[in-house]
C-alpha positions in Angstrom: 120.3 62.4 67.6 122.8 65.1 68.4 121.3 68.4 69.7 122.5 71.1 67.3 122.6 73.7 70.0 124.6 71.8 72.7 126.1 68.9 70.7 124.7 66.6 73.4 122.9 63.4 72.5 119.2 63.3 73.0 116.5 60.6 72.6 114.0 61.2 69.8 111.4 59.1 68.0 112.6 58.5 64.5 110.4 60.0 61.8 110.7 60.9 58.1 111.3 64.5 59.2 114.4 63.7 61.4 115.7 60.6 59.7 118.8 62.4 58.3 119.6 63.6 61.8 119.3 60.3 63.7 122.7 59.1 64.9 123.9 55.7 63.9 126.6 54.5 66.3 129.7 52.7 65.1 131.3 50.8 68.0 134.5 50.4 65.9 135.0 54.1 65.3 138.4 55.5 66.1 136.8 58.4 68.0 135.7 57.8 71.6 133.4 60.8 71.6 130.1 59.1 70.6 130.8 56.0 72.7 131.3 58.2 75.8 128.2 60.4 75.0 126.1 57.2 74.7 127.4 56.0 78.1 126.2 59.2 79.7 122.7 59.0 78.1 120.3 57.6 80.6 116.7 57.9 81.8 117.3 57.4 85.6 113.6 57.1 86.4 112.5 54.4 84.0 115.6 53.2 82.1 113.4 53.1 79.0 115.8 55.2 77.0 119.1 53.9 78.5 121.5 52.5 75.8 122.7 49.0 76.6 125.3 47.1 74.6 128.7 47.6 73.2 129.7 51.3 73.0 133.3 50.7 72.1 135.1 47.8 70.5 138.7 48.3 69.7 141.7 46.0 69.3 144.8 47.1 71.0 148.1 45.2 71.7 148.3 43.5 75.0 150.8 45.1 77.5 152.7 41.9 78.0 153.2 41.4 74.3 154.5 45.0 73.9 156.9 44.5 76.8 158.2 41.2 75.5 158.7 42.7 72.0 160.6 45.6 73.6 162.8 43.3 75.5 163.5 41.1 72.4 164.5 44.2 70.4 166.8 45.4 73.2 168.5 42.0 73.3 168.8 41.9 69.6 170.4 45.3 69.5 172.7 45.1 72.6 173.0 41.4 73.4 171.7 39.4 76.4 173.6 41.5 79.0 175.5 40.3 82.0 174.1 41.2 85.4 177.2 40.2 87.4 179.4 42.4 85.1 176.9 45.3 85.5 177.0 45.0 89.3 180.8 44.8 89.4 181.3 47.7 86.9 182.5 51.1 87.8 179.0 52.4 87.4 177.9 51.0 90.8 178.0 52.6 94.2 177.7 51.8 97.9 175.0 53.2 100.1 175.9 53.4 103.8 173.5 54.2 106.6 
C-alpha cells in the first residue's frame, strides 16, 4: 500500500480494514511512478517481501522503424537526392592543414 505520510510503498498484510488502501499494480499503466516504486521495494535480509515480475510493459516503436519512416518521408518530400551533386555544389568547402 502507499504510505499516506510519505507516498512511499510499504508492505502490509491485507485485511478487511485496509483492503481499500491496498495497491493493485497495472504493468500497462502510462505512468512509470508505481513501476519504479515497486522496483525499489525490497527486503534485503530475507527477500520475502521483494516484488518479482513484470513492473512495466509498454509498446513503443523500434528506433530502426522510426528512422526508416523518417528517411522515406524525406525522400517522398524532396526526392532521392544526389550525393555527387551535393559534393560538387557551391555549398562545399576545402579544409587544409
